[in-house]
C-alpha positions, -999 to +999 in steps of 0.1 A: -459-042-097-472-076-109-450-106-105-442-128-135-433-164-132-419-180-163-406-215-163-401-247-182-402-283-168-401-317-182-432-340-181-422-357-149-416-324-131-379-329-129-357-299-137-328-306-161-295-297-146-268-286-170-233-296-161-215-278-189-224-243-177-205-243-144-174-259-161-173-233-188-179-205-162-149-218-141-128-220-172-137-184-181-129-172-146-095-190-145-086-177-180-094-141-170-074-143-137-044-160-154-043-131-179-039-106-150-012-128-133+007-131-166+006-093-171+027-087-139+048-119-140+076-102-160+080-076-131+090-102-106+125-101-091+156-079-093+158-084-131+121-078-136+109-053-161+090-021-153+056-010-165+047+024-179+011+031-169-008+060-185-040+072-168-070+087-185-058+123-177-024+117-192-004+111-160+024+086-164+036+061-138+067+039-141+069+011-116+073-026-111+053-028-078+026-053-083+000-036-061+005-002-079+003-018-114-029-038-106-045-009-088-042+013-118-051-013-144-086-011-158-099-046-150-135-054-161-139-092-155-152-099-119-129-129-114-099-108-125-108-082-100-104-108-073-066-109-081-065-071-078-081-074-044-056-102-035-027-079-043-043-052-021-047-077+008-010-087+005-001-050+005-020-045+037-009-077+055+028-077+045+035-047+024+059-066+001+054-096-022+024-081-040+037-094-074+046-128-060+012-134-045-005-128-079+020-150-098+014-178-072-024-175-075-021-176-113+000-208-111-024-224-087-053-216-110-035-232-138-029-263-117-066-263-107-076-261-143-056-293-151-071-311-122-106-301-133-099-314-167-091-348-151-126-348-136-118-340-100-145-321-082-137-284-075-146-288-038-120-315-034-094-294-051-102-263-030-101-283+003-068-300-007-052-267-017-062-252+017-045-281+035-015-278+012-012-241+021-012-248+058+014-275+053+035-251+033+035-225+061+046-252+085+075-261+062+085-224+059+084-220+097+107-250+100+134-235+078+131-200+092+157-183+114+148-162+144+159-126+143+165-100+171+154-065+164+186-052+180+205-069+151+205-039+128+225-058+102+199-085+097+171-059+094+192-040+068+198-072+047+160-078+044+154-042+035+181-042+009+166-075-006+132-057-010+148-026-025+170-046-050+139-054-071+128-017-074+136+010-099+158+027-073+178-005-066+212+013-070+204+034-039+194+004-018+224+008+005+214+043+013+176+039+016+177+006+037+194+022+068+169+051+066+140+026+066+155+006+095+162+037+116+128+052+109+110+021+122+133+017+152+126+053+163+088+049+163+086+017+183+099+001+215+117-030+202+113-048+235+075-049+235+064-039+200+042-063+180+033-040+152+043-007+136+020+022+127+035+035+095+014+067+099+041+077+124+066+078+095+059+108+073+074+107+038+078+142+022+087+146-015+108+175-026+118+180-062+155+187-069+187+170-061+191+132-064+179+102-043+213+103-026+202+136-009+173+117+008+175+122+046+159+111+078+147+140+100+141+134+137+113+159+139+089+177+116+093+189+080+069+212+062+072+211+024+064+248+022+083+280+031+072+304+059+045+328+050+054+364+042+086+380+030+094+403+059+089+379+088+115+357+106+127+326+089+145+311+120+134+308+156+154+293+185+138+282+217+105+282+198+071+282+213+048+266+187+010+271+185-013+252+161-045+271+154-077+259+136-094+293+135-089+319+108-068+351+112-090+371+087-121+393+089-152+372+100-180+365+076-217+360+082-232+325+080-257+336+054-252+355+021-260+391+025-250+426+012-237+456+032-244+489+015-219+516+023-231+551+014-201+573+023-164+572+029-168+575+067-187+543+069-160+526+047-133+539+070-152+526+100-154+491+085-117+491+078-109+504+113-130+477+129-114+450+107-079+463+117-088+464+154-102+429+153-071+414+137-047+433+159-065+421+190-061+384+178-024+389+171-018+406+205-034+376+223-012+352+203+019+372+213+008+375+249+008+337+252+045+337+243+041+321+208+068+329+183+060+301+157+024+299+145+011+269+124-023+277+107-046+249+095-059+252+059-094+266+056-119+258+029-145+284+037-124+316+037-087+327+038-071+313+069-047+342+070-053+377+056-025+400+044-032+424+072-029+397+099+003+385+083+017+420+084+009+423+122+025+389+129+057+398+110+060+431+129+058+411+162+085+387+150+062+356+149+072+330+123+041+318+103+036+285+085+001+284+069-020+259+050-013+229+073-035+201+058-063+187+080-049+152+076-015+163+089-028+179+121-027+146+141+009+139+130+020+174+139+004+173+173+019+138+180+054+149+168+058+180+189+033+173+217+010+203+211-028+207+211-048+221+182-064+253+193-099+259+179-106+295+192-086+325+205-100+320+240-080+287+243-048+302+231-029+297+264+007+289+271-001+254+283-014+245+248+019+255+231+047+231+222+085+238+227+113+231+203+150+240+201+150+252+165+125+260+138+142+272+106+136+276+069+162+258+048+169+258+011+164+223-005+171+222-042+153+251-058+127+256-031+125+260+007+112+238+035+107+244+072+123+220+097+113+216+134+139+199+155+147+194+191+111+192+204+109+193+242+085+164+245+088+146+212+064+119+202+076+087+185+074+100+149+100+107+122+100+124+088+118+112+056+126+139+032+128+123-003+147+140-031+146+133-068+151+147-102+115+142-114+080+135-102+082+099-116+115+092-096+100+108-064+068+086-066+088+054-072+113+063-044+084+068-020+068+035-030+102+017-026+108+033+009+072+023+019+079-014+009+112-013+028+093+000+059+067-027+055+095-054+054+108-041+088+072-041+101+069-077+091+099-086+111+084-067+141+052-087+137+068-121+132+105-121+141+118-147+116+138-146+084+140-170+055+162-171+024+152-154-008+160-161-044+133-188-049+148-210-022+117-212+001+093-219-028+114-248-042+119-262-007+081-261-002+077-278-036+101-306-027+087-313+008+051-312-004+060-336-033+075-359-007+045-356+016+021-363-012+035-398-015+021-406+020-014-396+009-039-416-011-066-408-036-075-374-050-057-355-022-024-369-034-030-356-069-040-321-055-009-319-032+013-328-061-003-302-083+001-276-056+038-285-052+045-281-089+026-247-089+050-234-063+079-238-087+066-208-107+085-183-085+120-197-091+111-204-128+100-168-133+130-154-115+153-174-138+133-164-169+134-127-160+171-129-154+177-144-189+185-179-176+171-213-187+142-218-164+139-256-169+176-262-162+176-238-132+145-253-115+158-289-121+192-280-106+175-263-077+152-292-070+183-315-070+201-293-046+172-291-022+166-329-023+202-333-012+196-311+018+208-276+007+178-257+020+194-223+013+202-229-024+186-202-045+190-183-077+217-157-077+206-135-106+237-113-105+261-142-110+236-162-131+241-193-110+227-213-081+245-205-048+238-205-011+216-175-010+222-167+027+259-161+019+247-135-006+226-117+022+194-123+002+168-127+030+132-119+034+107-119+063+088-152+069+055-133+071+058-122+034+060-158+021+035-173+045+010-145+038+014-148+000+008-186+000-022-184+024-039-155+006-033-170-029-048-203-018-078-186-003-084-167-035-081-198-056-105-216-032-131-189-036-128-189-073-132-226-077-165-224-057-180-200-082-202-218-108-221-188-122-222-151-125-255-133-122-261-099-136-285-077-115-306-052-134-310-016-123-342-007-105-371-001-129-352-015-158-351-049-175-353-080-153-332-111-159-349-143-151-330-176-151-351-206-162-346-243-159-330-251-192-344-275-218-324-305-229-312-289-262-299-256-246-274-249-218-294-220-204-322-197-217-322-162-204-355-144-210-354-106-206-389-095-195-397-058-197-415-048-165-437-017-166-452+001-136-485+005-154-499-023-176 
């Protein structure tokens, strides 16, 4: 393929550098990102509004969770996509504060836009914002209170604060203890530094209300036992988990078997019957009375004839165990997945006090309790009147679990209700007076940007944001570090007395991640489109004086 070099230079050989292009590009990026931040801003706080999201296939989701809203939004602008990724990063790091982090980033971008308009270089702004973010984290650590994981009441307060801003907020007093107990059962509080939330299985079951949600110290299968004539309850159970199929074998290649008379047909059926009966006898011989069968995608994991034999031998069957659930099942009851009948031995079976099929709402589930050697896992059976309620309840419980995980990772609490943000704003404003030059301007802008959280909380609660933020600032300057917005009373009170607390990690993570995203965005001065292979090629040329940039699209052909 021939190479083409197209360019334009002045007479002296100096390339003209356009300064308007990077400025307009930054302005475009900031505008797009602020539009995303503004779209979720009304969902912040206990009085925040919900969003109804309709997907392309017609599915509807109702939520006010920032990560869920942004994840399902169709965002096209590359800079706006950075805020979507920011929300995902906060969801991974802290699990809560996904709306706050986007709102803070939007406010910081607005502050950066004003600083750029004053002629301050973007590199100076980004470096100052990074320093201000580190200073903010120091301030938050200074006002935090240490928490002991044995103090269940403190853990429940932070979980309730998280749940109060959800659609299911009226059930926060019920769901918070479930979240705390679930996390405490899967960790050792004395040595734990993190929580693997994969050890907490959330199962949705339609029917009933959220009040019927329960924590099960064991396993729950959201399907009934297979067959109608088999046992539905087994005490002193011996449980086996198989990954092979109890159905007639098939060849690896497509072929045809031609049967010419009835005797040959009868022989095929007899062989099939003998093969399945032999498998079932070996399972029974090992002492198994509860059989879990992994779902198969190649052929039926369990044939009707095999199920008939298992029912006659009083073996309870639960089929179609998902491949992703196998690890959780093995960890919960301490069994080993068995890949062939030759390895179906008593030492590979698990023991449990009770396996029973229970009626839940209009359907049935199977519960496994009293495992002999239980792993550190629990199951949460979530009930609800509709799929929308169930999905939102699961998201809310996940956020509450993440809040407790934050306290395990960093054992410190701070006040909620906008108190930490206004304290950071006041202290940074005070610190900026000790600085000189451009850095002082940037720190002051960062401090003002942090006031967006209390301002938004007040606005969403129907209060006057200007009056509330002014009063908050006045209280914090006087030393009331815990003064925050009480949205229920519509006044400013000591927020710790109202039990509105949140993990330190949620706020520090939000500020740091938002500052890093803004820093990355300010360093972008152009967006280059890359053409597909074999298509048009975009060549950027040094621009002449009268134009900002000339883009020449050259058609490249393989054969000239």
